[in-house]
Biopython code that builds the backbone (N, CA, C, O; Angstrom):
import numpy as np
from Bio.PDB.StructureBuilder import StructureBuilder

atoms = [
    (1, "MET", "N", (83.671, 101.339, 108.162)),
    (1, "MET", "CA", (82.595, 101.086, 106.990)),
    (1, "MET", "C", (82.589, 101.455, 105.775)),
    (1, "MET", "O", (82.161, 102.609, 105.804)),
    (2, "PRO", "N", (82.839, 101.126, 104.561)),
    (2, "PRO", "CA", (82.846, 101.695, 103.568)),
    (2, "PRO", "C", (82.064, 102.725, 103.085)),
    (2, "PRO", "O", (80.889, 102.652, 103.444)),
    (3, "GLU", "N", (82.412, 103.852, 102.238)),
    (3, "GLU", "CA", (81.633, 104.876, 102.129)),
    (3, "GLU", "C", (80.489, 104.590, 101.017)),
    (3, "GLU", "O", (79.401, 105.164, 101.059)),
    (4, "ARG", "N", (80.857, 103.594, 99.962)),
    (4, "ARG", "CA", (79.764, 103.354, 99.074)),
    (4, "ARG", "C", (79.600, 101.733, 98.878)),
    (4, "ARG", "O", (80.255, 101.277, 97.941)),
    (5, "PRO", "N", (78.936, 100.945, 99.517)),
    (5, "PRO", "CA", (79.026, 99.506, 99.673)),
    (5, "PRO", "C", (78.810, 98.794, 98.327)),
    (5, "PRO", "O", (78.369, 99.470, 97.397)),
    (6, "ALA", "N", (79.087, 97.456, 98.133)),
    (6, "ALA", "CA", (79.372, 96.839, 97.004)),
    (6, "ALA", "C", (78.342, 96.607, 96.032)),
    (6, "ALA", "O", (78.395, 96.357, 94.828)),
    (7, "ARG", "N", (76.941, 96.817, 97.222)),
    (7, "ARG", "CA", (75.558, 96.330, 96.621)),
    (7, "ARG", "C", (75.154, 97.789, 95.647)),
    (7, "ARG", "O", (74.825, 97.826, 94.461)),
    (8, "ALA", "N", (75.313, 98.914, 96.616)),
    (8, "ALA", "CA", (74.997, 100.171, 95.843)),
    (8, "ALA", "C", (75.829, 100.555, 94.585)),
    (8, "ALA", "O", (75.379, 101.194, 93.634)),
    (9, "ALA", "N", (76.993, 100.125, 94.690)),
    (9, "ALA", "CA", (77.840, 100.234, 93.165)),
    (9, "ALA", "C", (77.549, 99.207, 91.948)),
    (9, "ALA", "O", (77.630, 99.359, 90.730)),
    (10, "LEU", "N", (77.188, 98.127, 92.734)),
    (10, "LEU", "CA", (76.314, 97.093, 91.590)),
    (10, "LEU", "C", (75.505, 97.512, 91.080)),
    (10, "LEU", "O", (75.414, 97.530, 89.853)),
    (11, "ARG", "N", (74.627, 98.001, 91.912)),
    (11, "ARG", "CA", (72.888, 98.673, 91.472)),
    (11, "ARG", "C", (73.440, 99.694, 90.443)),
    (11, "ARG", "O", (72.969, 99.738, 89.306)),
    (12, "ALA", "N", (74.407, 100.489, 90.834)),
    (12, "ALA", "CA", (74.845, 101.961, 89.813)),
    (12, "ALA", "C", (75.432, 101.307, 88.209)),
    (12, "ALA", "O", (75.048, 101.628, 87.084)),
    (13, "ALA", "N", (76.577, 100.205, 88.645)),
    (13, "ALA", "CA", (76.990, 99.735, 87.627)),
    (13, "ALA", "C", (75.866, 99.376, 86.453)),
    (13, "ALA", "O", (75.855, 99.784, 85.292)),
    (14, "LEU", "N", (74.806, 98.373, 87.197)),
    (14, "LEU", "CA", (73.763, 98.375, 86.198)),
    (14, "LEU", "C", (72.716, 98.735, 85.763)),
    (14, "LEU", "O", (71.839, 98.048, 85.239)),
    (15, "ALA", "N", (72.752, 100.229, 86.020)),
    (15, "ALA", "CA", (71.583, 101.213, 85.961)),
    (15, "ALA", "C", (72.261, 101.815, 84.408)),
    (15, "ALA", "O", (71.713, 102.730, 83.793)),
    (16, "ASP", "N", (73.301, 101.252, 84.011)),
    (16, "ASP", "CA", (73.987, 102.104, 82.616)),
    (16, "ASP", "C", (72.763, 101.457, 81.240)),
    (16, "ASP", "O", (73.145, 100.498, 80.569)),
    (17, "TRP", "N", (71.639, 101.955, 81.013)),
    (17, "TRP", "CA", (70.979, 101.465, 80.090)),
    (17, "TRP", "C", (71.594, 101.866, 78.864)),
    (17, "TRP", "O", (71.010, 101.122, 78.077)),
    (18, "PRO", "N", (72.383, 102.544, 78.182)),
    (18, "PRO", "CA", (72.770, 102.129, 76.952)),
    (18, "PRO", "C", (73.988, 101.155, 76.672)),
    (18, "PRO", "O", (74.432, 100.841, 75.567)),
    (19, "ARG", "N", (74.341, 100.826, 77.680)),
    (19, "ARG", "CA", (75.255, 99.740, 77.337)),
    (19, "ARG", "C", (74.620, 98.476, 77.133)),
    (19, "ARG", "O", (75.122, 97.680, 76.339)),
    (20, "HIS", "N", (73.280, 98.120, 77.935)),
    (20, "HIS", "CA", (72.559, 97.228, 77.746)),
    (20, "HIS", "C", (71.613, 97.065, 76.674)),
    (20, "HIS", "O", (71.236, 95.949, 76.318)),
    (21, "VAL", "N", (71.167, 98.263, 76.085)),
    (21, "VAL", "CA", (70.500, 98.122, 74.800)),
    (21, "VAL", "C", (71.459, 98.236, 73.666)),
    (21, "VAL", "O", (70.955, 97.923, 72.588)),
    (22, "ALA", "N", (72.591, 98.566, 73.627)),
    (22, "ALA", "CA", (73.869, 98.241, 72.704)),
    (22, "ALA", "C", (73.992, 96.858, 72.726)),
    (22, "ALA", "O", (73.847, 96.293, 71.641)),
    (23, "ALA", "N", (74.258, 96.088, 73.835)),
    (23, "ALA", "CA", (74.321, 94.597, 73.618)),
    (23, "ALA", "C", (73.215, 93.838, 73.062)),
    (23, "ALA", "O", (73.454, 92.925, 72.272)),
    (24, "VAL", "N", (72.099, 94.112, 73.377)),
    (24, "VAL", "CA", (70.486, 93.579, 73.005)),
    (24, "VAL", "C", (70.553, 93.981, 71.494)),
    (24, "VAL", "O", (70.171, 93.102, 70.721)),
    (25, "VAL", "N", (70.954, 95.106, 70.964)),
    (25, "VAL", "CA", (70.893, 95.418, 69.710)),
    (25, "VAL", "C", (71.740, 94.385, 68.503)),
    (25, "VAL", "O", (71.391, 93.784, 67.486)),
    (26, "LEU", "N", (72.978, 94.565, 69.228)),
    (26, "LEU", "CA", (74.004, 93.651, 68.656)),
    (26, "LEU", "C", (73.475, 92.333, 68.415)),
    (26, "LEU", "O", (73.275, 91.906, 67.278)),
    (27, "VAL", "N", (73.260, 91.721, 69.402)),
    (27, "VAL", "CA", (72.711, 90.162, 69.645)),
    (27, "VAL", "C", (71.784, 89.897, 68.547)),
    (27, "VAL", "O", (71.876, 89.083, 67.629)),
    (28, "ALA", "N", (70.768, 90.846, 68.856)),
    (28, "ALA", "CA", (69.985, 90.660, 67.723)),
    (28, "ALA", "C", (69.760, 90.944, 66.315)),
    (28, "ALA", "O", (68.843, 90.583, 65.578)),
    (29, "GLY", "N", (70.887, 91.739, 66.065)),
    (29, "GLY", "CA", (71.410, 92.134, 64.751)),
    (29, "GLY", "C", (71.749, 90.830, 64.085)),
    (29, "GLY", "O", (71.260, 90.401, 63.040)),
    (30, "ALA", "N", (72.634, 90.281, 64.825)),
    (30, "ALA", "CA", (73.581, 89.311, 64.336)),
    (30, "ALA", "C", (72.511, 88.013, 64.142)),
    (30, "ALA", "O", (72.483, 87.330, 63.119)),
    (31, "PHE", "N", (71.688, 87.814, 65.247)),
    (31, "PHE", "CA", (70.542, 86.604, 64.715)),
    (31, "PHE", "C", (69.949, 86.743, 63.740)),
    (31, "PHE", "O", (69.867, 85.840, 62.908)),
    (32, "ALA", "N", (69.178, 88.335, 63.544)),
    (32, "ALA", "CA", (68.546, 88.528, 62.618)),
    (32, "ALA", "C", (69.287, 88.148, 60.974)),
    (32, "ALA", "O", (68.766, 87.602, 60.001)),
    (33, "ALA", "N", (70.505, 88.621, 61.140)),
    (33, "ALA", "CA", (71.042, 88.660, 60.114)),
    (33, "ALA", "C", (71.532, 86.932, 59.528)),
    (33, "ALA", "O", (71.767, 86.678, 58.347)),
    (34, "ALA", "N", (71.591, 86.055, 60.505)),
    (34, "ALA", "CA", (72.068, 84.507, 60.441)),
    (34, "ALA", "C", (70.709, 84.226, 59.901)),
    (34, "ALA", "O", (70.822, 83.509, 58.907)),
    (35, "GLU", "N", (69.168, 84.579, 60.234)),
    (35, "GLU", "CA", (68.038, 84.179, 59.801)),
    (35, "GLU", "C", (67.974, 84.233, 58.600)),
    (35, "GLU", "O", (67.980, 83.195, 57.937)),
    (36, "LEU", "N", (67.898, 85.465, 58.025)),
    (36, "LEU", "CA", (67.981, 85.837, 56.703)),
    (36, "LEU", "C", (68.921, 85.211, 55.497)),
    (36, "LEU", "O", (68.724, 85.191, 54.282)),
    (37, "LEU", "N", (70.225, 84.611, 56.440)),
    (37, "LEU", "CA", (71.007, 83.875, 55.402)),
    (37, "LEU", "C", (70.831, 82.543, 55.367)),
    (37, "LEU", "O", (71.163, 81.831, 54.420)),
    (38, "ALA", "N", (70.167, 82.066, 56.665)),
    (38, "ALA", "CA", (69.796, 80.809, 57.048)),
    (38, "ALA", "C", (70.650, 79.541, 56.647)),
    (38, "ALA", "O", (70.171, 78.582, 56.041)),
    (39, "THR", "N", (72.062, 79.646, 57.079)),
    (39, "THR", "CA", (72.708, 78.708, 56.716)),
    (39, "THR", "C", (73.187, 78.494, 58.307)),
    (39, "THR", "O", (73.037, 79.288, 59.235)),
    (40, "PRO", "N", (73.787, 77.224, 58.326)),
    (40, "PRO", "CA", (74.593, 76.834, 59.844)),
    (40, "PRO", "C", (75.679, 77.652, 60.100)),
    (40, "PRO", "O", (75.878, 78.108, 61.226)),
    (41, "SER", "N", (76.503, 77.910, 59.020)),
    (41, "SER", "CA", (77.697, 78.988, 59.277)),
    (41, "SER", "C", (77.130, 80.487, 59.630)),
    (41, "SER", "O", (77.785, 81.384, 60.160)),
    (42, "ALA", "N", (75.968, 80.540, 59.276)),
    (42, "ALA", "CA", (75.755, 81.910, 59.699)),
    (42, "ALA", "C", (74.998, 81.963, 61.152)),
    (42, "ALA", "O", (74.973, 82.906, 61.943)),
    (43, "ARG", "N", (74.502, 80.908, 61.246)),
    (43, "ARG", "CA", (73.799, 80.556, 62.805)),
    (43, "ARG", "C", (75.388, 80.494, 63.870)),
    (43, "ARG", "O", (75.458, 81.104, 64.937)),
    (44, "TYR", "N", (76.244, 79.864, 63.451)),
    (44, "TYR", "CA", (77.455, 79.882, 63.929)),
    (44, "TYR", "C", (78.081, 81.157, 64.332)),
    (44, "TYR", "O", (78.363, 81.410, 65.503)),
    (45, "GLY", "N", (78.279, 81.898, 63.410)),
    (45, "GLY", "CA", (78.576, 83.282, 63.492)),
    (45, "GLY", "C", (77.873, 84.259, 64.444)),
    (45, "GLY", "O", (78.511, 85.094, 65.085)),
    (46, "ALA", "N", (76.657, 84.142, 64.512)),
    (46, "ALA", "CA", (75.645, 84.802, 65.394)),
    (46, "ALA", "C", (75.862, 84.102, 66.598)),
    (46, "ALA", "O", (76.089, 84.872, 67.532)),
    (47, "TYR", "N", (75.870, 83.089, 66.852)),
    (47, "TYR", "CA", (76.662, 82.254, 68.168)),
    (47, "TYR", "C", (77.861, 83.322, 68.985)),
    (47, "TYR", "O", (77.813, 83.904, 70.069)),
    (48, "LEU", "N", (78.962, 83.255, 67.865)),
    (48, "LEU", "CA", (80.182, 83.730, 68.425)),
    (48, "LEU", "C", (79.758, 85.162, 68.596)),
    (48, "LEU", "O", (80.402, 85.639, 69.530)),
    (49, "VAL", "N", (79.098, 85.864, 68.174)),
    (49, "VAL", "CA", (78.925, 87.251, 68.022)),
    (49, "VAL", "C", (78.375, 87.425, 69.561)),
    (49, "VAL", "O", (78.865, 88.166, 70.413)),
    (50, "ALA", "N", (77.185, 86.518, 69.714)),
    (50, "ALA", "CA", (76.596, 86.830, 70.848)),
    (50, "ALA", "C", (77.381, 86.640, 72.111)),
    (50, "ALA", "O", (77.366, 87.422, 73.061)),
    (51, "PHE", "N", (78.051, 85.557, 72.035)),
    (51, "PHE", "CA", (79.176, 85.425, 73.022)),
    (51, "PHE", "C", (80.368, 86.414, 73.297)),
    (51, "PHE", "O", (80.735, 86.851, 74.388)),
    (52, "ALA", "N", (80.740, 86.593, 72.396)),
    (52, "ALA", "CA", (81.569, 88.145, 72.259)),
    (52, "ALA", "C", (81.028, 89.283, 72.833)),
    (52, "ALA", "O", (81.611, 90.017, 73.631)),
    (53, "VAL", "N", (79.967, 89.408, 72.436)),
    (53, "VAL", "CA", (79.246, 90.839, 73.162)),
    (53, "VAL", "C", (78.831, 90.724, 74.648)),
    (53, "VAL", "O", (78.743, 91.650, 75.455)),
    (54, "TRP", "N", (78.559, 89.217, 74.884)),
    (54, "TRP", "CA", (77.991, 89.147, 76.208)),
    (54, "TRP", "C", (79.244, 89.085, 77.448)),
    (54, "TRP", "O", (79.066, 89.251, 78.654)),
    (55, "MET", "N", (80.419, 88.821, 76.809)),
    (55, "MET", "CA", (81.699, 88.827, 77.626)),
    (55, "MET", "C", (82.049, 90.107, 77.573)),
    (55, "MET", "O", (82.686, 90.396, 78.586)),
    (56, "ALA", "N", (81.903, 91.105, 76.766)),
    (56, "ALA", "CA", (82.581, 92.417, 76.477)),
    (56, "ALA", "C", (81.284, 93.302, 77.633)),
    (56, "ALA", "O", (81.572, 94.174, 78.453)),
    (57, "TRP", "N", (80.248, 92.890, 77.431)),
    (57, "TRP", "CA", (79.091, 93.414, 78.266)),
    (57, "TRP", "C", (79.459, 93.032, 80.095)),
    (57, "TRP", "O", (79.447, 93.896, 80.971)),
    (58, "PHE", "N", (79.653, 92.090, 80.245)),
    (58, "PHE", "CA", (80.092, 91.336, 81.292)),
    (58, "PHE", "C", (81.539, 91.991, 81.937)),
    (58, "PHE", "O", (81.761, 92.300, 83.107)),
    (59, "VAL", "N", (82.204, 92.064, 81.060)),
    (59, "VAL", "CA", (84.196, 92.798, 81.778)),
    (59, "VAL", "C", (83.530, 94.214, 82.005)),
    (59, "VAL", "O", (83.495, 94.675, 83.146)),
    (60, "LEU", "N", (82.985, 94.933, 80.898)),
    (60, "LEU", "CA", (82.577, 96.296, 81.019)),
    (60, "LEU", "C", (81.719, 96.478, 82.443)),
    (60, "LEU", "O", (81.813, 97.492, 83.135)),
    (61, "THR", "N", (81.193, 95.773, 82.647)),
    (61, "THR", "CA", (79.725, 95.932, 83.634)),
    (61, "THR", "C", (80.693, 95.759, 85.019)),
    (61, "THR", "O", (80.623, 96.599, 85.915)),
    (62, "ALA", "N", (81.592, 94.604, 85.108)),
    (62, "ALA", "CA", (82.449, 94.434, 86.170)),
    (62, "ALA", "C", (83.542, 95.298, 86.408)),
    (62, "ALA", "O", (83.953, 95.418, 87.563)),
    (63, "VAL", "N", (84.086, 95.934, 85.454)),
    (63, "VAL", "CA", (85.186, 97.133, 85.727)),
    (63, "VAL", "C", (84.530, 98.132, 86.308)),
    (63, "VAL", "O", (85.019, 98.836, 87.192)),
    (64, "GLU", "N", (83.010, 98.293, 85.695)),
    (64, "GLU", "CA", (82.499, 99.615, 86.187)),
    (64, "GLU", "C", (82.120, 99.276, 87.665)),
    (64, "GLU", "O", (82.475, 100.138, 88.469)),
    (65, "TRP", "N", (81.555, 98.335, 88.113)),
    (65, "TRP", "CA", (81.234, 97.801, 89.518)),
    (65, "TRP", "C", (82.409, 98.205, 90.448)),
    (65, "TRP", "O", (82.293, 99.027, 91.357)),
    (66, "LEU", "N", (83.827, 97.390, 90.056)),
    (66, "LEU", "CA", (84.996, 97.862, 90.665)),
    (66, "LEU", "C", (85.534, 98.727, 91.138)),
    (66, "LEU", "O", (86.169, 98.786, 92.191)),
    (67, "ARG", "N", (85.144, 100.067, 89.778)),
    (67, "ARG", "CA", (85.330, 101.224, 89.717)),
    (67, "ARG", "C", (84.863, 102.167, 90.781)),
    (67, "ARG", "O", (85.533, 103.051, 91.314)),
    (68, "ARG", "N", (83.184, 101.739, 91.091)),
    (68, "ARG", "CA", (82.320, 102.315, 91.919)),
    (68, "ARG", "C", (82.539, 101.797, 93.307)),
    (68, "ARG", "O", (82.728, 102.565, 94.250)),
    (69, "ALA", "N", (82.514, 100.547, 93.428)),
    (69, "ALA", "CA", (82.795, 99.900, 94.751)),
    (69, "ALA", "C", (83.864, 100.574, 95.704)),
    (69, "ALA", "O", (84.938, 100.799, 95.146)),
    (70, "ASP", "N", (83.792, 100.873, 96.793)),
    (70, "ASP", "CA", (84.766, 101.264, 98.068)),
    (70, "ASP", "C", (84.821, 99.743, 98.934)),
    (70, "ASP", "O", (84.036, 99.504, 99.852)),
    (71, "PHE", "N", (85.651, 98.986, 98.576)),
    (71, "PHE", "CA", (85.768, 97.779, 99.590)),
    (71, "PHE", "C", (86.936, 98.161, 100.624)),
    (71, "PHE", "O", (87.237, 97.384, 101.531)),
]
sb = StructureBuilder()
sb.init_structure("model")
sb.init_model(0)
sb.init_chain("A")
sb.init_seg("    ")
for serial, (resi, resn, name, xyz) in enumerate(atoms, 1):
    if name == "N":
        sb.init_residue(resn, " ", resi, " ")
    sb.init_atom(name, np.array(xyz, "f"), 0.0, 1.0, " ", f" {name:<3s}", serial, name[0])
structure = sb.get_structure()
């Protein structure tokens, strides 16, 4: 029996609130800047930033989960 099951490790990895807040602030800031500029290229840039932030958040959370899990 693993010492730390995968579900407990996932809950612990998802409990990192500073990472979640930073991701939301970055995405909200990108969309706020895009709305202030109000150009199609600014919105496209905001979508790119949102995608990059989401991917970084996902990878960091997955790495943290794998680090904490005992498979």
